[in-house]
MIGU-618143 format. One line per 4 residues: number of its first residue (from 1); their letters; for each residue x, y, z of C-alpha. Coordinates in Angstrom, 2 decimals, decimal comma. Each point is the difference from the previous one (the first is absolute). Example, Ala and Ser with C-alpha at 12.3 -4.5 7.8 and 13.67 -1.06 7.14 Angstrom:
BEGIN
1> AS> 12,30:-4,50:7,80 ~ 1,37:3,44:-0,66;
***
This chain:
BEGIN
1> MRAS> 0,00:0,00:0,00 ~ 1,33:3,46:-0,93 ~ -0,57:3,69:0,21 ~ -1,48:0,99:-3,35;
5> IGGV> -1,67:2,68:-2,01 ~ -3,66:0,37:0,84 ~ -2,24:-0,49:2,98 ~ -0,29:-2,32:2,97;
9> LGPS> 1,04:-3,57:-0,75 ~ -0,53:-3,47:1,40 ~ -1,36:-1,39:3,27 ~ 1,92:0,70:3,21;
13> KIRI> 1,59:-2,90:1,85 ~ 1,36:0,36:3,51 ~ 3,37:-1,67:0,43 ~ 2,24:-0,05:3,06;
17> GVMP> 3,74:-0,56:-0,05 ~ 2,59:0,25:2,75 ~ 3,29:1,69:0,70 ~ 2,62:-1,04:2,59;
21> GPWP> 1,74:2,25:2,48 ~ 3,78:0,20:0,66 ~ 2,15:-3,02:-0,82 ~ 2,42:-1,85:2,27;
25> EGGA> 3,69:-0,27:-0,86 ~ 1,85:-2,76:-1,88 ~ -1,43:-3,46:-0,49 ~ -3,06:0,80:2,07;
29> ASAL> -1,13:2,36:-2,78 ~ -0,06:-2,74:-2,64 ~ -1,85:-2,39:2,32 ~ -2,62:2,65:0,69;
33> LWRL> -0,38:0,78:-3,71 ~ -0,69:-3,66:-0,86 ~ -2,47:-0,38:2,85 ~ -1,74:3,23:-0,97;
37> GDLC> -0,27:-1,00:-3,66 ~ -1,30:-3,46:0,86 ~ -2,60:1,48:2,36 ~ -1,25:2,45:-2,61;
41> ERTA> -0,12:-2,66:-2,72 ~ -2,11:-2,48:1,95 ~ -2,49:2,46:1,57 ~ -2,54:2,54:-1,20;
45> IDSL> 2,64:2,76:-0,21 ~ -0,12:1,49:-3,51 ~ 3,44:1,57:-0,28 ~ 3,32:0,67:1,72;
49> WLSD> 1,39:3,55:-0,01 ~ 3,54:1,08:0,85 ~ 1,33:3,49:0,71 ~ 3,03:1,65:-1,61;
53> RLLA> 2,29:1,55:2,64 ~ 3,75:0,16:-0,53 ~ 1,03:0,61:3,61 ~ -2,74:-1,80:1,92;
57> PTLE> -0,04:-3,64:1,21 ~ -1,89:-1,28:-3,04 ~ 0,78:-2,27:-2,93 ~ 0,51:1,51:-3,45;
61> PLTA> -3,50:-0,47:-1,40 ~ 0,59:-1,15:-3,58 ~ 2,57:-2,60:1,03 ~ -2,22:-1,34:2,79;
65> IAAV> -3,09:-0,09:-2,24 ~ 1,91:-2,00:-2,62 ~ 0,98:-2,55:2,64 ~ -3,54:-0,47:1,31;
69> AART> -1,53:0,04:-3,48 ~ 2,11:-3,05:-0,88 ~ -1,56:-1,92:2,91 ~ -3,63:1,00:-0,61;
73> RRLK> -2,63:-0,38:-2,70 ~ -3,00:2,07:1,18 ~ 1,30:2,86:2,12 ~ 0,24:3,48:-1,53;
77> FGTA> 2,75:2,50:0,82 ~ 0,22:3,74:0,44 ~ 2,50:2,68:0,96 ~ -1,11:2,57:2,56;
81> VLVL> 1,49:2,01:-1,44 ~ 2,92:-0,47:-2,41 ~ 2,04:3,23:0,16 ~ 0,54:0,79:-3,67;
85> PFRS> 2,62:2,76:0,45 ~ 2,36:-2,59:1,51 ~ 0,10:-1,80:-3,37 ~ 0,41:0,61:-3,70;
89> PVVA> -3,44:-0,49:-1,60 ~ 1,50:-2,45:-2,50 ~ 1,44:-2,08:2,85 ~ -3,33:0,18:1,88;
93> AKAL> -1,98:-0,93:-3,11 ~ 2,30:-2,97:-0,68 ~ -0,14:-1,25:3,60 ~ -3,78:0,28:0,26;
97> ATLD> -0,50:-1,61:-3,42 ~ 2,24:-2,88:1,09 ~ -2,03:-0,42:3,19 ~ -3,22:0,00:-2,01;
101> VISE> 1,38:-2,69:-2,33 ~ 1,29:-2,35:2,71 ~ -3,17:0,44:2,11 ~ -2,22:-0,45:-3,08;
105> GRIF> -1,74:3,34:0,42 ~ -0,28:0,38:3,77 ~ 1,78:3,35:0,44 ~ -1,95:3,15:0,96;
109> PAVG> 2,57:2,72:0,74 ~ -0,77:3,26:1,73 ~ 2,64:2,68:-0,46 ~ 0,74:3,35:1,58;
113> VGLD> 2,52:2,67:0,88 ~ 1,02:-1,48:3,37 ~ 0,14:1,49:3,47 ~ 1,64:3,31:0,84;
117> QRRE> 3,03:-1,69:1,59 ~ 3,11:1,92:-1,00 ~ 2,39:-2,79:1,08 ~ -1,63:-2,42:-2,46;
121> WEAA> 0,23:2,47:-2,88 ~ 3,64:0,71:0,75 ~ 0,74:-3,72:0,18 ~ -1,79:-0,57:-3,33;
125> GVPP> 1,87:2,87:-1,64 ~ -3,23:1,66:-1,14 ~ -0,83:3,69:0,64 ~ -3,29:-0,06:1,96;
129> GSRG> -1,17:3,27:-1,55 ~ -0,51:-1,62:-3,41 ~ -1,73:-3,19:1,14 ~ -3,53:1,00:-1,07;
133> ARTD> 0,95:0,99:-3,54 ~ 2,26:-3,04:-0,35 ~ -2,88:-2,25:1,08 ~ -2,39:1,53:-2,54;
137> EAIE> 2,50:-0,59:-2,82 ~ 0,81:-3,50:1,25 ~ -3,67:-1,05:-0,02 ~ -0,35:1,14:-3,61;
141> VIRR> 3,20:-1,78:-1,05 ~ -0,90:-3,26:1,77 ~ -3,46:-0,15:-1,51 ~ 1,34:0,66:-3,49;
145> LWTE> 2,69:-2,66:0,37 ~ -2,67:-2,51:1,01 ~ -2,30:0,77:-2,94 ~ 2,10:1,22:-2,95;
149> DEVT> 2,37:-1,93:-2,25 ~ 2,64:2,73:0,15 ~ 0,23:3,13:2,15 ~ 1,76:3,25:-0,74;
153> YKGS> -0,41:2,57:2,76 ~ 1,53:3,34:0,92 ~ -0,92:1,41:3,40 ~ 1,56:2,18:2,66;
157> YFTL> 1,48:-3,01:1,81 ~ -0,05:-3,00:-2,34 ~ 0,98:-0,51:-3,64 ~ -0,70:-3,17:-1,99;
161> DRVR> 1,07:-0,66:-3,59 ~ -1,89:-2,86:-1,69 ~ -0,13:-2,12:3,14 ~ -1,74:-3,39:-0,11;
165> LSPR> -1,12:-1,89:3,10 ~ -0,07:-3,79:-0,24 ~ -1,62:-2,04:1,31 ~ -3,02:2,16:0,56;
169> PVQT> -2,34:-0,60:2,95 ~ -2,61:-2,76:-0,16 ~ -2,67:2,53:0,93 ~ -0,66:2,51:-2,78;
173> PPPL> 1,22:1,96:1,84 ~ 0,08:-0,44:3,79 ~ -2,11:2,60:1,82 ~ 2,23:2,74:1,37;
177> WVGG> -1,38:1,59:3,16 ~ 1,23:3,15:1,74 ~ 0,38:0,59:3,75 ~ -0,04:3,20:2,02;
181> TTEV> -2,55:2,34:1,56 ~ 1,31:3,47:-0,85 ~ -1,88:2,03:-2,61 ~ 2,90:-0,54:-2,42;
185> ALRR> -0,27:-3,76:0,53 ~ -3,77:0,06:-0,58 ~ 0,51:1,95:-3,21 ~ 2,66:-2,52:-1,10;
189> AGRL> -2,38:-2,88:0,74 ~ -2,76:1,59:-2,07 ~ 2,19:0,94:-2,97 ~ 2,31:-3,00:-0,20;
193> SDGW> -1,05:-3,01:2,07 ~ -2,27:-3,02:-0,26 ~ -0,88:0,23:3,70 ~ 0,85:1,55:3,36;
197> LASL> 1,35:-1,52:3,21 ~ -0,10:2,26:3,07 ~ 1,54:-0,32:3,45 ~ -0,70:1,63:3,37;
201> IAPE> -3,14:1,80:-1,15 ~ -3,32:0,17:1,87 ~ -3,08:-1,40:-1,79 ~ -1,60:3,41:-0,54;
205> AFGR> 3,18:1,43:-1,49 ~ 0,37:-3,16:-2,11 ~ -3,43:0,60:-1,53 ~ 0,83:3,62:-0,83;
209> AVER> 3,28:-1,10:-1,57 ~ -1,77:-2,56:-2,21 ~ -2,23:2,76:-1,35 ~ 3,01:2,26:-0,63;
213> IRTY> 1,76:-2,77:-1,93 ~ -3,10:-0,62:-2,10 ~ -0,18:3,71:-0,77 ~ 3,65:0,11:-1,07;
217> AREA> -0,56:-3,10:-2,15 ~ -3,01:1,58:-1,74 ~ 2,00:3,16:-0,68 ~ 2,65:-2,18:-1,66;
221> GRAI> -2,62:-1,81:-2,12 ~ 0,32:-3,22:1,99 ~ -2,03:-2,12:2,43 ~ 1,37:-2,20:2,77;
225> EPDH> -1,94:-3,18:0,64 ~ -2,17:0,24:3,13 ~ 1,66:-2,96:1,71 ~ 3,51:1,43:-0,35;
229> FGTI> 0,05:2,03:3,21 ~ 1,54:-1,38:3,18 ~ 1,90:0,69:3,18 ~ 2,39:-1,59:2,50;
233> IPFV> -1,60:-0,65:3,41 ~ 2,06:-0,77:3,13 ~ -1,85:-2,55:2,15 ~ 0,13:-2,04:3,20;
237> LAAS> -2,48:-2,81:0,65 ~ -0,61:-0,15:3,74 ~ -2,67:-0,90:2,54 ~ -0,98:3,66:0,36;
241> PAEG> 0,82:3,38:-1,58 ~ 1,82:1,03:3,20 ~ 2,26:-3,06:-0,21 ~ 0,57:0,65:-3,70;
245> WRAA> 1,02:3,60:0,59 ~ 2,45:-1,05:2,70 ~ 1,72:-2,30:-2,51 ~ -0,11:2,52:-2,85;
249> EPYL> 1,03:3,21:1,82 ~ 3,81:-0,54:0,00 ~ -0,02:-0,80:-3,72 ~ -2,12:2,83:-1,42;
253> PRDR> 1,99:2,34:-2,32 ~ -0,62:3,26:1,85 ~ 2,62:1,76:-2,11 ~ -2,22:-0,46:-3,07;
257> ADEA> -3,53:0,84:1,18 ~ -1,82:1,80:2,78 ~ -1,67:-1,88:2,84 ~ -3,54:0,40:-1,32;
261> TLRA> 0,98:-1,42:-3,40 ~ 1,87:-2,92:1,57 ~ -3,03:-0,83:2,14 ~ -2,40:0,15:-2,96;
265> ATAV> 2,28:-1,94:-2,37 ~ 0,90:-2,86:2,38 ~ -2,23:-3,03:0,61 ~ 0,25:-1,65:3,42;
269> GPAE> -2,09:-2,40:2,07 ~ -2,10:-3,05:-0,87 ~ -0,61:-1,04:-3,60 ~ -3,20:2,03:-0,22;
273> AVAA> 1,83:3,16:1,10 ~ 2,71:-0,49:-2,63 ~ -2,67:-0,67:-2,63 ~ -1,86:3,16:1,01;
277> VIER> 3,04:2,16:-0,80 ~ 0,33:-1,63:-3,43 ~ -3,71:0,66:-0,58 ~ 0,51:3,73:0,62;
281> YVAR> 2,40:0,10:-2,94 ~ -2,28:-2,16:-2,15 ~ -2,79:2,52:0,58 ~ 2,26:2,71:-1,43;
285> GGTK> 1,13:-1,80:-3,15 ~ 2,71:-2,38:1,18 ~ 0,13:-3,60:-1,22 ~ 3,67:-1,02:0,24;
289> FVLR> 1,60:-0,25:3,42 ~ 3,42:-0,89:1,36 ~ -0,13:-0,98:3,68 ~ 3,22:0,34:1,98;
293> PAGP> 0,47:-1,31:3,56 ~ 0,61:2,98:2,28 ~ 1,13:-1,84:3,12 ~ 3,26:-1,68:1,02;
297> PGPM> 1,75:-2,14:-2,65 ~ -0,29:-3,30:1,89 ~ -3,74:-0,58:-0,59 ~ 0,06:1,26:-3,62;
301> LDQL> -0,72:-3,35:-1,70 ~ -2,65:-0,83:2,60 ~ -1,67:3,34:-0,66 ~ 0,01:-0,58:-3,76;
305> ARLA> -1,39:-3,53:0,39 ~ -2,83:1,31:2,18 ~ -0,69:2,78:-2,49 ~ -0,23:-2,57:-2,82;
309> DEVI> -2,37:-2,15:2,04 ~ -2,16:2,52:1,86 ~ -0,20:3,15:-2,17 ~ 0,91:-0,51:-3,66;
313> PAFH> -2,48:-2,70:-1,14 ~ -3,11:2,14:0,57 ~ 1,41:2,81:-2,14 ~ 1,19:-2,26:-2,81;
317> AR> -3,41:-1,70:-0,14 ~ -1,74:3,19:-1,15;
***
């Protein structure tokens, strides 16, 4: 399914994927990755999403996705989000096309400009001031490489002279989503993307953002499919909301959102309480969700197994 010229398209399907938290060091990381992939493959979980942080305790997402894709047949994969300014668009297009080929069409990348973390930009050797414009050009280049026999391109940041990409992706082409909640990111999603994946946004603000993206898409002569809007939701399944908040509190990213937003965007408590938060986003146009355990790392797989058993099936049955 794609963004396309015209009006509203297709029925909306709610799908719920998951995203892990920080990774342990050394061999423990590989053991956790295999257990996580096996859990997702055998349960109701729709997709596995990995973040792209150079200096955080996380696995490089494209490498890790390739490893898990080789061990699975059903599970889909996403990046939340792949930081395009870290990479040449030709390199990114080639890597994502390769992942789509070896997974037989199970890649659903979301891309973005990355966090405002100066140390990461210095380490990557990329000036942070140009990241938005570089991302816009990269999206255009990647999409053309995936769909055209030969690409010649002259932009402010990238130049291609009769470049061919082979093999091309299995999907024709893979949907390319955009992350971010700033007005610039919403405009980018409307003008250039096939969908939008948000993070740390309250349901009411999410609904307003969906309308803004649709407006930007109409102004660009495009339409984004109605089931291509989603968000990342931190969660803790617990006997009560109070117990859930106690587990979640030390792990909430207070440097990235105010307290009211964190409270509205986090789902804690019994299964029905977690489902109720998802429903608030559904009511405002969301259909694709990435649930991320917000508590301590030890119970992560337990939390995901409970989510797959107690919350996801009712949404996927719609």
